[in-house]
A tleap script that builds the chain and sets N, CA, C and O, in Angstrom:
source leaprc.protein.ff14SB
mol = sequence {
  NMET THR PRO ASP GLY ARG TYR PHE VAL VAL
  ARG GLY ARG LEU TRP ARG ARG SER ASN PRO
  ALA LEU GLU GLU ASP ASN ARG SER ALA LEU
  VAL HIE ARG LEU MET ALA ALA ARG ARG ALA
  VAL ARG ASP ALA LEU THR ARG GLU ASP ARG
  GLU ALA GLU ALA LYS ALA ARG ALA GLU VAL
  ASP ASN THR LYS ILE ALA LEU GLY GLU ARG
  GLY PRO VAL TRP TRP THR ASP GLY SER PRO
  ASP LEU ASN ARG HIE MET ALA ARG THR THR
  ILE TYR ALA GLY TRP LEU ALA SER LEU ASP
  LEU PRO ARG PRO PRO CGLY
}
set mol.1.N position { 158.645 107.069 98.319 }
set mol.1.CA position { 159.503 107.806 97.486 }
set mol.1.C position { 160.767 107.361 97.636 }
set mol.1.O position { 160.756 106.401 98.406 }
set mol.2.N position { 161.931 107.638 97.223 }
set mol.2.CA position { 162.982 107.853 98.046 }
set mol.2.C position { 163.462 109.159 97.456 }
set mol.2.O position { 162.786 109.560 96.508 }
set mol.3.N position { 164.493 109.907 97.822 }
set mol.3.CA position { 164.351 111.944 97.624 }
set mol.3.C position { 164.953 111.912 96.440 }
set mol.3.O position { 165.235 113.040 96.035 }
set mol.4.N position { 165.315 110.866 95.593 }
set mol.4.CA position { 165.602 110.835 94.245 }
set mol.4.C position { 165.262 111.138 92.841 }
set mol.4.O position { 165.640 111.789 91.867 }
set mol.5.N position { 163.956 109.973 93.430 }
set mol.5.CA position { 162.283 109.845 92.938 }
set mol.5.C position { 162.659 108.405 91.821 }
set mol.5.O position { 162.085 108.256 90.743 }
set mol.6.N position { 163.617 107.547 92.308 }
set mol.6.CA position { 164.038 106.176 91.576 }
set mol.6.C position { 163.309 105.328 91.830 }
set mol.6.O position { 163.035 104.456 91.006 }
set mol.7.N position { 162.711 105.367 93.262 }
set mol.7.CA position { 162.712 104.110 93.422 }
set mol.7.C position { 161.623 104.412 94.904 }
set mol.7.O position { 161.710 105.376 95.664 }
set mol.8.N position { 160.509 103.117 94.996 }
set mol.8.CA position { 159.578 103.819 96.187 }
set mol.8.C position { 159.719 102.196 97.352 }
set mol.8.O position { 159.441 101.046 97.012 }
set mol.9.N position { 160.054 102.503 98.244 }
set mol.9.CA position { 159.715 100.882 99.532 }
set mol.9.C position { 158.611 100.550 99.538 }
set mol.9.O position { 157.536 101.145 99.611 }
set mol.10.N position { 159.030 99.145 99.425 }
set mol.10.CA position { 158.232 97.675 99.787 }
set mol.10.C position { 158.308 97.110 100.992 }
set mol.10.O position { 159.382 96.518 100.883 }
set mol.11.N position { 157.929 96.887 102.035 }
set mol.11.CA position { 158.322 96.264 103.392 }
set mol.11.C position { 160.075 95.776 103.542 }
set mol.11.O position { 160.548 94.756 104.045 }
set mol.12.N position { 160.734 96.904 102.917 }
set mol.12.CA position { 161.826 97.501 103.281 }
set mol.12.C position { 162.786 97.345 102.276 }
set mol.12.O position { 164.002 97.523 102.344 }
set mol.13.N position { 161.958 96.924 101.156 }
set mol.13.CA position { 162.568 96.610 99.527 }
set mol.13.C position { 162.715 97.783 98.447 }
set mol.13.O position { 161.642 98.367 98.596 }
set mol.14.N position { 163.396 98.458 97.468 }
set mol.14.CA position { 163.366 99.374 96.653 }
set mol.14.C position { 162.917 98.814 95.438 }
set mol.14.O position { 163.694 98.148 94.753 }
set mol.15.N position { 161.882 98.987 95.138 }
set mol.15.CA position { 161.365 98.800 93.588 }
set mol.15.C position { 161.207 99.854 92.635 }
set mol.15.O position { 160.396 100.779 92.671 }
set mol.16.N position { 162.345 99.528 91.520 }
set mol.16.CA position { 162.271 100.902 90.565 }
set mol.16.C position { 160.468 101.905 90.149 }
set mol.16.O position { 159.288 101.582 90.010 }
set mol.17.N position { 161.058 102.826 90.116 }
set mol.17.CA position { 159.558 103.804 89.576 }
set mol.17.C position { 159.551 103.615 88.125 }
set mol.17.O position { 160.693 103.245 87.850 }
set mol.18.N position { 159.040 103.661 87.343 }
set mol.18.CA position { 158.536 104.310 85.745 }
set mol.18.C position { 159.840 105.248 85.267 }
set mol.18.O position { 160.793 105.643 85.939 }
set mol.19.N position { 159.680 105.351 84.553 }
set mol.19.CA position { 161.196 106.255 83.886 }
set mol.19.C position { 159.723 108.081 84.022 }
set mol.19.O position { 158.654 108.101 83.410 }
set mol.20.N position { 160.224 109.233 84.941 }
set mol.20.CA position { 159.767 109.986 84.821 }
set mol.20.C position { 159.385 111.278 83.632 }
set mol.20.O position { 158.667 112.274 83.721 }
set mol.21.N position { 160.267 110.703 82.471 }
set mol.21.CA position { 160.313 111.450 81.585 }
set mol.21.C position { 159.158 110.551 80.409 }
set mol.21.O position { 159.138 110.922 79.235 }
set mol.22.N position { 158.868 110.175 80.558 }
set mol.22.CA position { 157.277 109.304 79.754 }
set mol.22.C position { 156.464 110.418 79.739 }
set mol.22.O position { 156.172 110.965 80.803 }
set mol.23.N position { 156.034 110.855 78.619 }
set mol.23.CA position { 155.132 111.782 78.347 }
set mol.23.C position { 154.179 110.466 79.082 }
set mol.23.O position { 154.318 109.254 79.248 }
set mol.24.N position { 153.189 111.478 79.382 }
set mol.24.CA position { 151.669 110.981 80.419 }
set mol.24.C position { 150.847 110.137 79.747 }
set mol.24.O position { 150.414 109.150 80.340 }
set mol.25.N position { 150.368 110.474 77.912 }
set mol.25.CA position { 149.731 109.067 77.276 }
set mol.25.C position { 150.583 108.118 76.965 }
set mol.25.O position { 150.011 107.040 76.801 }
set mol.26.N position { 151.895 108.081 76.794 }
set mol.26.CA position { 152.935 107.041 76.344 }
set mol.26.C position { 152.718 105.820 78.235 }
set mol.26.O position { 153.063 104.643 78.337 }
set mol.27.N position { 152.282 106.410 78.996 }
set mol.27.CA position { 152.366 106.204 80.277 }
set mol.27.C position { 151.057 105.322 80.568 }
set mol.27.O position { 150.783 104.125 80.656 }
set mol.28.N position { 150.409 106.531 80.668 }
set mol.28.CA position { 149.023 105.774 80.362 }
set mol.28.C position { 148.714 104.208 79.699 }
set mol.28.O position { 148.375 103.174 80.275 }
set mol.29.N position { 148.890 104.392 78.724 }
set mol.29.CA position { 148.766 103.542 77.896 }
set mol.29.C position { 149.606 102.046 77.883 }
set mol.29.O position { 149.401 100.920 77.430 }
set mol.30.N position { 150.854 102.856 78.791 }
set mol.30.CA position { 152.008 101.659 78.780 }
set mol.30.C position { 151.153 100.794 80.671 }
set mol.30.O position { 151.174 99.649 81.124 }
set mol.31.N position { 150.759 101.652 81.005 }
set mol.31.CA position { 149.775 100.677 82.379 }
set mol.31.C position { 149.228 100.176 82.079 }
set mol.31.O position { 149.293 98.996 82.422 }
set mol.32.N position { 148.303 100.561 81.265 }
set mol.32.CA position { 147.143 100.044 80.705 }
set mol.32.C position { 147.498 98.350 80.077 }
set mol.32.O position { 146.869 97.337 80.384 }
set mol.33.N position { 148.483 98.425 79.293 }
set mol.33.CA position { 149.177 97.401 79.075 }
set mol.33.C position { 149.488 96.486 79.818 }
set mol.33.O position { 149.163 95.320 79.592 }
set mol.34.N position { 150.114 96.830 80.746 }
set mol.34.CA position { 151.185 96.009 82.195 }
set mol.34.C position { 149.943 95.096 83.031 }
set mol.34.O position { 150.161 93.998 83.543 }
set mol.35.N position { 148.766 95.717 83.046 }
set mol.35.CA position { 147.397 95.952 83.015 }
set mol.35.C position { 146.948 94.446 82.773 }
set mol.35.O position { 146.814 93.412 83.427 }
set mol.36.N position { 146.815 94.830 81.663 }
set mol.36.CA position { 146.269 94.045 81.138 }
set mol.36.C position { 147.240 91.990 81.075 }
set mol.36.O position { 146.820 90.852 81.284 }
set mol.37.N position { 148.467 92.526 80.715 }
set mol.37.CA position { 149.203 91.370 81.100 }
set mol.37.C position { 149.629 90.483 82.366 }
set mol.37.O position { 150.000 89.313 82.459 }
set mol.38.N position { 149.393 91.687 83.472 }
set mol.38.CA position { 149.117 90.931 84.275 }
set mol.38.C position { 148.032 89.685 84.736 }
set mol.38.O position { 148.224 88.607 85.299 }
set mol.39.N position { 146.702 90.415 84.179 }
set mol.39.CA position { 145.321 89.641 83.704 }
set mol.39.C position { 145.488 88.247 82.986 }
set mol.39.O position { 144.927 87.164 83.157 }
set mol.40.N position { 146.374 88.637 82.203 }
set mol.40.CA position { 146.258 87.444 81.145 }
set mol.40.C position { 147.386 86.039 81.873 }
set mol.40.O position { 147.379 84.857 81.530 }
set mol.41.N position { 148.070 86.558 82.706 }
set mol.41.CA position { 148.870 85.910 83.621 }
set mol.41.C position { 148.311 84.661 85.128 }
set mol.41.O position { 148.713 83.624 85.654 }
set mol.42.N position { 147.114 85.702 85.267 }
set mol.42.CA position { 146.588 85.062 86.205 }
set mol.42.C position { 145.202 84.241 85.624 }
set mol.42.O position { 144.663 83.234 86.083 }
set mol.43.N position { 144.838 85.067 84.433 }
set mol.43.CA position { 143.949 83.742 83.636 }
set mol.43.C position { 144.474 82.539 83.336 }
set mol.43.O position { 143.919 81.440 83.353 }
set mol.44.N position { 145.772 82.870 83.013 }
set mol.44.CA position { 146.728 81.531 82.267 }
set mol.44.C position { 146.920 80.704 83.315 }
set mol.44.O position { 146.727 79.539 82.966 }
set mol.45.N position { 147.304 80.841 84.783 }
set mol.45.CA position { 147.658 80.349 85.619 }
set mol.45.C position { 145.777 79.284 85.966 }
set mol.45.O position { 145.600 78.130 86.357 }
set mol.46.N position { 145.036 80.091 85.686 }
set mol.46.CA position { 143.344 79.540 86.553 }
set mol.46.C position { 143.549 78.531 85.317 }
set mol.46.O position { 143.061 77.440 85.612 }
set mol.47.N position { 144.147 78.539 83.950 }
set mol.47.CA position { 143.622 77.537 82.697 }
set mol.47.C position { 144.320 76.654 82.977 }
set mol.47.O position { 144.011 75.556 82.511 }
set mol.48.N position { 145.805 76.773 84.033 }
set mol.48.CA position { 146.762 75.966 83.830 }
set mol.48.C position { 147.555 75.744 82.371 }
set mol.48.O position { 148.255 74.782 82.055 }
set mol.49.N position { 147.203 77.029 81.516 }
set mol.49.CA position { 148.008 77.374 79.657 }
set mol.49.C position { 149.300 77.795 80.138 }
set mol.49.O position { 149.333 78.869 80.739 }
set mol.50.N position { 150.483 77.078 79.969 }
set mol.50.CA position { 152.138 77.393 80.322 }
set mol.50.C position { 152.100 78.153 79.454 }
set mol.50.O position { 152.418 79.316 79.704 }
set mol.51.N position { 151.686 77.770 78.073 }
set mol.51.CA position { 152.090 78.307 76.980 }
set mol.51.C position { 151.682 79.644 77.168 }
set mol.51.O position { 152.572 80.493 77.219 }
set mol.52.N position { 150.525 79.987 77.279 }
set mol.52.CA position { 149.778 81.340 77.917 }
set mol.52.C position { 150.652 82.059 79.021 }
set mol.52.O position { 150.892 83.256 79.177 }
set mol.53.N position { 151.036 80.992 79.708 }
set mol.53.CA position { 151.308 81.892 81.145 }
set mol.53.C position { 152.898 82.889 80.439 }
set mol.53.O position { 153.095 84.104 80.465 }
set mol.54.N position { 153.887 81.642 79.805 }
set mol.54.CA position { 155.132 82.602 79.068 }
set mol.54.C position { 154.885 83.617 78.222 }
set mol.54.O position { 155.603 84.565 77.906 }
set mol.55.N position { 153.946 83.365 77.932 }
set mol.55.CA position { 153.303 84.990 76.715 }
set mol.55.C position { 152.973 85.748 77.315 }
set mol.55.O position { 153.451 86.841 77.010 }
set mol.56.N position { 152.144 85.746 78.331 }
set mol.56.CA position { 151.690 86.412 79.054 }
set mol.56.C position { 153.216 87.055 80.014 }
set mol.56.O position { 153.454 88.190 79.600 }
set mol.57.N position { 153.763 86.826 80.609 }
set mol.57.CA position { 154.904 86.991 81.448 }
set mol.57.C position { 155.876 87.526 80.922 }
set mol.57.O position { 156.782 88.102 81.526 }
set mol.58.N position { 155.765 87.368 79.612 }
set mol.58.CA position { 157.233 87.895 78.698 }
set mol.58.C position { 156.638 89.174 78.291 }
set mol.58.O position { 157.505 89.978 77.948 }
set mol.59.N position { 154.814 89.851 78.180 }
set mol.59.CA position { 154.460 91.222 77.837 }
set mol.59.C position { 154.860 91.707 78.893 }
set mol.59.O position { 155.866 92.415 78.833 }
set mol.60.N position { 154.198 91.481 80.209 }
set mol.60.CA position { 154.924 92.108 81.564 }
set mol.60.C position { 155.822 92.362 81.646 }
set mol.60.O position { 156.101 93.544 81.845 }
set mol.61.N position { 157.093 91.099 81.508 }
set mol.61.CA position { 158.065 92.185 81.346 }
set mol.61.C position { 158.654 93.069 80.731 }
set mol.61.O position { 159.307 94.016 81.171 }
set mol.62.N position { 158.401 92.730 79.555 }
set mol.62.CA position { 158.546 94.008 77.818 }
set mol.62.C position { 158.203 95.554 78.536 }
set mol.62.O position { 158.711 96.673 78.607 }
set mol.63.N position { 157.208 94.945 78.924 }
set mol.63.CA position { 155.648 96.676 79.519 }
set mol.63.C position { 156.611 96.725 80.707 }
set mol.63.O position { 157.129 97.807 80.431 }
set mol.64.N position { 157.101 96.414 81.604 }
set mol.64.CA position { 157.750 97.312 82.620 }
set mol.64.C position { 159.204 97.376 81.682 }
set mol.64.O position { 159.641 98.526 81.738 }
set mol.65.N position { 159.740 96.829 81.167 }
set mol.65.CA position { 161.143 97.778 80.255 }
set mol.65.C position { 160.789 99.121 79.284 }
set mol.65.O position { 161.705 99.889 78.992 }
set mol.66.N position { 159.971 99.263 78.997 }
set mol.66.CA position { 158.980 99.812 78.228 }
set mol.66.C position { 159.063 101.185 79.552 }
set mol.66.O position { 159.695 102.237 79.457 }
set mol.67.N position { 158.458 100.857 80.376 }
set mol.67.CA position { 158.272 101.724 81.440 }
set mol.67.C position { 159.137 101.997 82.297 }
set mol.67.O position { 158.790 102.471 83.378 }
set mol.68.N position { 160.443 101.758 82.004 }
set mol.68.CA position { 161.571 101.802 82.846 }
set mol.68.C position { 161.399 100.857 84.067 }
set mol.68.O position { 162.307 100.123 84.455 }
set mol.69.N position { 160.808 100.889 84.345 }
set mol.69.CA position { 161.111 99.998 85.616 }
set mol.69.C position { 161.589 98.271 85.717 }
set mol.69.O position { 161.117 97.468 86.522 }
set mol.70.N position { 162.457 98.030 84.856 }
set mol.70.CA position { 163.149 97.043 84.254 }
set mol.70.C position { 164.237 97.455 83.367 }
set mol.70.O position { 164.285 98.629 82.997 }
set mol.71.N position { 165.424 96.304 82.856 }
set mol.71.CA position { 166.344 96.467 82.318 }
set mol.71.C position { 166.905 98.022 82.138 }
set mol.71.O position { 166.444 98.896 82.873 }
set mol.72.N position { 167.941 98.354 81.113 }
set mol.72.CA position { 167.969 99.470 81.383 }
set mol.72.C position { 167.616 100.936 82.333 }
set mol.72.O position { 166.446 101.290 82.474 }
set mol.73.N position { 168.860 101.786 83.000 }
set mol.73.CA position { 168.619 102.267 84.043 }
set mol.73.C position { 167.891 103.682 83.096 }
set mol.73.O position { 168.195 103.931 81.929 }
set mol.74.N position { 167.026 104.371 83.818 }
set mol.74.CA position { 166.571 105.483 82.945 }
set mol.74.C position { 167.136 107.273 83.729 }
set mol.74.O position { 167.043 108.455 83.396 }
set mol.75.N position { 167.605 106.629 84.676 }
set mol.75.CA position { 169.060 108.193 85.445 }
set mol.75.C position { 170.500 108.006 84.239 }
set mol.75.O position { 170.777 106.910 83.753 }
set mol.76.N position { 171.098 108.990 83.993 }
set mol.76.CA position { 172.080 109.063 83.096 }
set mol.76.C position { 173.346 109.650 83.651 }
set mol.76.O position { 174.223 110.240 83.020 }
set mol.77.N position { 173.272 109.256 85.593 }
set mol.77.CA position { 174.506 110.017 86.351 }
set mol.77.C position { 175.162 109.121 86.832 }
set mol.77.O position { 175.648 109.373 87.935 }
set mol.78.N position { 175.476 107.593 86.164 }
set mol.78.CA position { 176.022 106.181 86.541 }
set mol.78.C position { 175.660 105.737 87.692 }
set mol.78.O position { 175.816 104.517 87.726 }
set mol.79.N position { 175.219 106.189 88.723 }
set mol.79.CA position { 174.691 105.871 89.919 }
set mol.79.C position { 173.935 103.957 89.383 }
set mol.79.O position { 173.194 103.644 88.450 }
set mol.80.N position { 174.476 103.245 90.308 }
set mol.80.CA position { 174.097 101.531 90.028 }
set mol.80.C position { 172.776 101.211 90.218 }
set mol.80.O position { 172.327 101.809 91.196 }
set mol.81.N position { 171.690 100.249 89.474 }
set mol.81.CA position { 170.951 100.342 89.632 }
set mol.81.C position { 170.193 99.184 91.009 }
set mol.81.O position { 170.520 97.997 90.988 }
set mol.82.N position { 169.230 99.688 92.087 }
set mol.82.CA position { 169.497 99.010 93.564 }
set mol.82.C position { 168.202 98.569 93.846 }
set mol.82.O position { 167.799 98.562 95.010 }
set mol.83.N position { 166.962 97.914 92.190 }
set mol.83.CA position { 165.873 97.672 92.307 }
set mol.83.C position { 166.097 96.035 93.382 }
set mol.83.O position { 167.013 95.234 93.192 }
set mol.84.N position { 165.328 95.931 94.146 }
set mol.84.CA position { 165.197 94.675 94.704 }
set mol.84.C position { 166.025 94.696 95.939 }
set mol.84.O position { 165.764 93.862 96.805 }
set mol.85.N position { 167.165 95.700 96.162 }
set mol.85.CA position { 167.507 95.566 97.608 }
set mol.85.C position { 167.174 95.765 98.201 }
set mol.85.O position { 166.334 96.606 97.883 }
set mol.86.N position { 167.156 95.506 99.674 }
set mol.86.CA position { 167.257 96.096 100.532 }
set mol.86.C position { 167.631 97.119 101.014 }
set mol.86.O position { 168.752 97.029 101.515 }
set mol.87.N position { 166.853 98.713 101.124 }
set mol.87.CA position { 166.898 99.630 101.151 }
set mol.87.C position { 168.316 99.924 102.403 }
set mol.87.O position { 169.220 100.755 102.501 }
set mol.88.N position { 167.806 98.597 103.283 }
set mol.88.CA position { 168.779 98.887 104.546 }
set mol.88.C position { 170.359 98.764 104.156 }
set mol.88.O position { 171.274 99.432 104.637 }
set mol.89.N position { 170.445 97.818 103.235 }
set mol.89.CA position { 171.681 97.895 102.723 }
set mol.89.C position { 172.244 98.789 101.148 }
set mol.89.O position { 172.819 98.185 100.242 }
set mol.90.N position { 171.980 100.048 101.108 }
set mol.90.CA position { 171.910 100.639 100.258 }
set mol.90.C position { 172.859 102.156 100.354 }
set mol.90.O position { 173.911 102.329 100.970 }
set mol.91.N position { 172.197 102.996 99.646 }
set mol.91.CA position { 173.133 104.040 99.912 }
set mol.91.C position { 171.734 104.715 100.694 }
set mol.91.O position { 172.020 105.687 101.393 }
set mol.92.N position { 170.533 104.407 100.678 }
set mol.92.CA position { 169.520 104.608 100.933 }
set mol.92.C position { 169.039 104.319 102.729 }
set mol.92.O position { 167.963 104.769 103.122 }
set mol.93.N position { 169.652 103.804 103.361 }
set mol.93.CA position { 169.595 102.955 105.052 }
set mol.93.C position { 169.321 104.694 105.514 }
set mol.93.O position { 168.220 104.941 106.006 }
set mol.94.N position { 170.215 105.732 105.365 }
set mol.94.CA position { 169.881 106.606 106.157 }
set mol.94.C position { 168.718 107.484 106.304 }
set mol.94.O position { 168.461 108.137 107.315 }
set mol.95.N position { 167.805 107.442 104.862 }
set mol.95.CA position { 167.066 108.046 104.956 }
set mol.95.C position { 165.838 107.514 105.033 }
set mol.95.O position { 164.789 108.153 105.108 }
set mol.96.N position { 166.011 105.874 105.010 }
set mol.96.CA position { 164.856 105.414 105.703 }
set mol.96.C position { 165.043 105.334 107.020 }
set mol.96.O position { 164.258 105.685 107.901 }
set mol.97.N position { 165.928 104.943 107.113 }
set mol.97.CA position { 166.572 105.294 109.027 }
set mol.97.C position { 165.109 106.645 110.068 }
set mol.97.O position { 164.311 106.642 111.005 }
set mol.98.N position { 165.736 107.663 108.822 }
set mol.98.CA position { 165.019 108.773 109.192 }
set mol.98.C position { 163.681 108.897 109.732 }
set mol.98.O position { 163.263 109.367 110.789 }
set mol.99.N position { 162.877 108.124 108.316 }
set mol.99.CA position { 161.508 108.253 108.565 }
set mol.99.C position { 160.648 107.479 109.659 }
set mol.99.O position { 159.422 107.389 109.724 }
set mol.100.N position { 161.396 107.069 110.306 }
set mol.100.CA position { 160.730 106.646 111.951 }
set mol.100.C position { 159.392 105.723 111.614 }
set mol.100.O position { 158.328 105.751 112.234 }
set mol.101.N position { 159.809 104.697 110.188 }
set mol.101.CA position { 158.364 103.810 110.047 }
set mol.101.C position { 158.616 102.860 111.092 }
set mol.101.O position { 159.596 102.689 111.817 }
set mol.102.N position { 157.306 102.177 110.987 }
set mol.102.CA position { 157.488 100.973 112.218 }
set mol.102.C position { 158.233 99.913 111.095 }
set mol.102.O position { 157.820 99.731 109.950 }
set mol.103.N position { 159.188 99.394 111.582 }
set mol.103.CA position { 160.090 97.837 111.383 }
set mol.103.C position { 159.067 96.475 111.006 }
set mol.103.O position { 158.305 95.612 111.443 }
set mol.104.N position { 159.628 96.968 110.018 }
set mol.104.CA position { 159.057 95.366 109.167 }
set mol.104.C position { 159.612 94.016 110.288 }
set mol.104.O position { 160.715 93.931 110.828 }
set mol.105.N position { 157.940 92.640 110.447 }
set mol.105.CA position { 158.690 91.798 111.385 }
set mol.105.C position { 159.911 90.830 110.872 }
set mol.105.O position { 159.963 90.676 109.652 }
set mol.106.N position { 160.625 90.345 111.445 }
set mol.106.CA position { 161.805 89.339 110.607 }
set mol.106.C position { 162.909 89.993 110.963 }
set mol.106.O position { 164.010 89.604 110.574 }
savepdb mol mol.pdb
quit
């Protein structure tokens, strides 16, 4: 997790975290909703049901927005959203380098 708590890093890429201001009950309900929507995507793909897939993907997106992982940022200091950026090309490059982690291939 980045020092400011806004992102976590996977294979060098920043992914926005959920809004920490969400009440735990609400966050938990949203996570359950997200997991159900992801299962619905998987099931629709298995059935090759394009309509169900589109509906399930929309539910994933809406839930991620409600969690604060997509859509408007949840912080208020005016910092830009760096979601999905490679950390090494952002303000987090120095922090990431200081962690002395194994470098991803490529």
